[in-house]
C-alpha positions as CSV (number, residue, x, y, z in Angstrom):
1,X,-53.5,3.0,8.1
2,X,-52.4,2.0,11.6
3,X,-50.1,-0.8,10.1
4,X,-48.4,1.9,7.8
5,X,-47.6,4.0,10.8
6,X,-46.2,1.0,12.6
7,X,-44.0,0.0,9.6
8,X,-42.8,3.6,9.3
9,X,-42.0,3.9,13.0
10,X,-40.0,0.7,12.8
11,X,-38.1,1.8,9.8
12,X,-37.3,5.2,11.5
13,X,-36.1,3.3,14.6
14,X,-34.0,0.9,12.7
15,X,-32.4,3.7,10.7
16,X,-31.7,5.7,14.0
17,X,-30.1,2.6,15.6
18,X,-27.9,2.1,12.5
19,X,-26.7,5.7,12.7
20,X,-25.8,5.4,16.4
21,X,-24.0,2.1,15.9
22,X,-22.0,3.7,12.9
23,X,-21.0,6.7,15.0
24,X,-20.0,4.4,17.9
25,X,-17.9,2.3,15.5
26,X,-16.2,5.2,14.1
27,X,-15.5,6.7,17.4
28,X,-14.1,3.5,18.7
29,X,-11.8,3.3,15.6
30,X,-10.5,6.9,16.3
31,X,-10.1,6.2,20.0
32,X,-7.9,3.1,19.3
33,X,-5.7,5.1,16.9
34,X,-5.4,7.8,19.5
35,X,-4.2,5.0,22.1
36,X,-1.8,3.8,19.5
37,X,-0.4,7.3,18.8
38,X,0.1,8.1,22.5
39,X,2.0,4.9,23.2
40,X,5.7,5.8,22.9
41,X,6.4,2.4,21.2
42,X,3.8,2.5,18.5
43,X,3.5,6.1,17.7
44,X,4.9,7.5,14.4
45,X,4.9,11.0,16.1
46,X,8.5,12.3,16.3
47,X,10.1,12.1,19.7
48,X,10.3,15.8,20.1
49,X,6.5,16.1,19.6
50,X,5.2,13.2,21.7
51,X,4.9,15.1,24.8
52,X,2.7,17.7,23.2
53,X,0.7,15.4,21.0
54,X,-3.0,16.0,21.8
55,X,-4.7,14.1,19.0
56,X,-5.5,14.0,15.4
57,X,-8.0,16.1,13.4
58,X,-11.1,14.6,11.7
59,X,-14.0,15.5,9.6
60,X,-17.4,15.2,11.4
61,X,-18.7,11.6,11.1
62,X,-21.0,11.5,8.2
63,X,-23.1,8.4,7.4
64,X,-23.4,9.4,3.7
65,X,-19.7,8.5,3.4
66,X,-20.2,4.9,4.3
67,X,-21.2,3.1,1.0
68,X,-21.7,-0.5,-0.1
69,X,-19.2,-1.7,-2.8
70,X,-18.9,-4.5,-5.2
71,X,-15.6,-6.3,-5.4
72,X,-14.7,-7.0,-9.1
73,X,-12.0,-9.6,-8.5
74,X,-9.2,-10.0,-11.0
75,X,-8.9,-13.7,-12.0
76,X,-5.1,-13.4,-12.4
77,X,-3.9,-11.1,-9.6
78,X,-0.7,-9.6,-10.7
79,X,2.2,-7.9,-8.8
80,X,1.5,-4.2,-8.7
81,X,4.4,-2.0,-8.0
82,X,3.6,1.2,-6.0
83,X,6.1,4.0,-5.6
84,X,6.6,5.1,-2.1
85,X,7.4,8.6,-0.9
86,X,11.2,7.8,-0.5
87,X,11.3,6.9,-4.3
88,X,11.5,3.1,-3.9
89,X,8.9,0.6,-4.8
90,X,6.8,-1.8,-2.8
91,X,5.0,-4.8,-4.5
92,X,1.3,-5.4,-3.7
93,X,-1.1,-7.9,-5.3
94,X,-3.7,-6.2,-7.3
95,X,-6.9,-8.0,-6.2
96,X,-9.4,-6.1,-8.2
97,X,-11.6,-3.1,-8.2
98,X,-14.2,-1.7,-5.7
99,X,-17.2,-0.2,-7.5
100,X,-19.5,2.0,-5.5
101,X,-21.7,5.2,-5.6
102,X,-21.2,8.3,-3.8
103,X,-23.4,11.5,-4.2
104,X,-25.0,9.8,-7.2
105,X,-21.8,9.2,-9.1
106,X,-20.3,5.9,-10.0
107,X,-16.5,5.4,-8.9
108,X,-14.1,2.6,-9.0
109,X,-10.9,2.1,-6.8
110,X,-8.2,-0.4,-7.2
111,X,-7.6,-2.5,-4.1
112,X,-4.6,-4.5,-3.1
113,X,-3.4,-7.2,-0.7
114,X,-0.1,-7.4,1.1
115,X,1.7,-10.8,0.6
116,X,0.9,-11.6,4.2
117,X,-1.5,-14.4,5.3
118,X,-2.1,-12.7,8.7
119,X,-3.9,-9.8,7.0
120,X,-7.2,-10.5,5.1
121,X,-8.3,-6.8,4.6
122,X,-8.0,-5.0,1.4
123,X,-5.6,-2.0,1.2
124,X,-7.1,0.9,-0.7
125,X,-4.7,4.0,-1.1
126,X,-6.6,6.9,-2.7
127,X,-6.5,10.6,-3.6
128,X,-9.3,13.1,-3.8
129,X,-10.0,16.9,-4.1
130,X,-9.1,17.6,-0.5
131,X,-5.5,16.5,-0.8
132,X,-3.0,19.4,0.0
133,X,-5.8,21.5,1.5
134,X,-7.9,19.7,4.1
135,X,-6.1,16.4,4.0
136,X,-2.5,15.0,3.5
137,X,-0.9,15.9,0.2
138,X,0.1,12.4,-0.8
139,X,-3.3,10.8,-0.1
140,X,-5.0,8.7,2.4
141,X,-5.7,5.0,3.0
142,X,-8.5,2.7,3.8
143,X,-8.4,-0.9,5.1
144,X,-11.6,-2.8,4.1
145,X,-12.8,-6.1,5.4
146,X,-15.5,-8.3,4.2
147,X,-18.4,-8.4,6.7
148,X,-21.2,-11.0,6.3
149,X,-20.4,-11.2,2.6
150,X,-20.5,-7.5,2.1
151,X,-17.9,-4.8,1.4
152,X,-18.6,-1.5,3.0
153,X,-16.3,1.5,2.3
154,X,-16.5,3.8,5.2
155,X,-14.5,7.0,4.3
156,X,-15.0,8.1,7.9
157,X,-12.2,5.7,8.6
158,X,-9.8,7.1,6.0
159,X,-6.4,7.6,7.5
160,X,-3.0,9.3,6.9
161,X,0.1,7.2,6.2
162,X,2.8,7.4,8.8
163,X,4.9,9.8,6.5
164,X,2.3,12.3,7.2
165,X,3.6,12.6,10.7
166,X,7.3,11.7,10.5
167,X,9.7,12.1,7.6
168,X,11.5,8.9,8.8
169,X,8.8,6.8,7.2
170,X,8.2,6.3,3.5
171,X,4.7,5.4,2.4
172,X,3.0,4.1,-0.7
173,X,1.7,6.8,-3.0
174,X,-1.8,6.0,-4.3
175,X,-1.7,5.0,-8.0
176,X,-3.1,7.4,-10.5
177,X,-6.2,5.3,-11.2
178,X,-7.3,5.8,-7.5
179,X,-7.8,9.5,-7.8
180,X,-11.4,10.4,-6.9
181,X,-12.7,13.6,-8.7
182,X,-14.7,14.6,-5.7
183,X,-14.0,16.0,-2.1
184,X,-14.1,13.3,0.4
185,X,-15.0,15.3,3.6
186,X,-14.6,12.3,5.8
187,X,-12.0,10.7,7.9
188,X,-8.6,12.0,9.0
189,X,-7.6,15.5,8.1
190,X,-4.1,17.0,7.6
191,X,-1.9,16.7,10.7
192,X,-0.2,20.1,10.6
């Protein structure tokens, strides 16, 4: 009986540490974004709003929105044209699909890479049932890197494209296949 209590205590401690590390990671991610947005040279905020910019709005950090995913790579990665908010098209490589579960439902998102050797993360533009109400109308993005052979999707790090802040930018619109029929109550909220 004593060994069961010891194991249970160790498991609870491990879970608590993981939750704390996750919250700190997301807070650090948000702090870096705030620093970039308050820097006059890297900020997409229009000049007339830079002096009053006080930060972005986020959903509360929720560990349930960090999920493990399996990458189903496409053997023949094709060019994938994605329409941007300005009406033009940008070409990405369609790397494959990320399969994952959220709220006991299976989902799949297409993931892309930019033809740029300096960036090894996967680009995942997506829409969900919060668009237009709680989050930016045209969708949000995720950048996903492989860690220790694992892929984790952390919707707490979902972010708005630059066109959400400034009409001078044009941004890729998530493809129809990346619509999630669920509210993703995590990550960045609508700017205005």
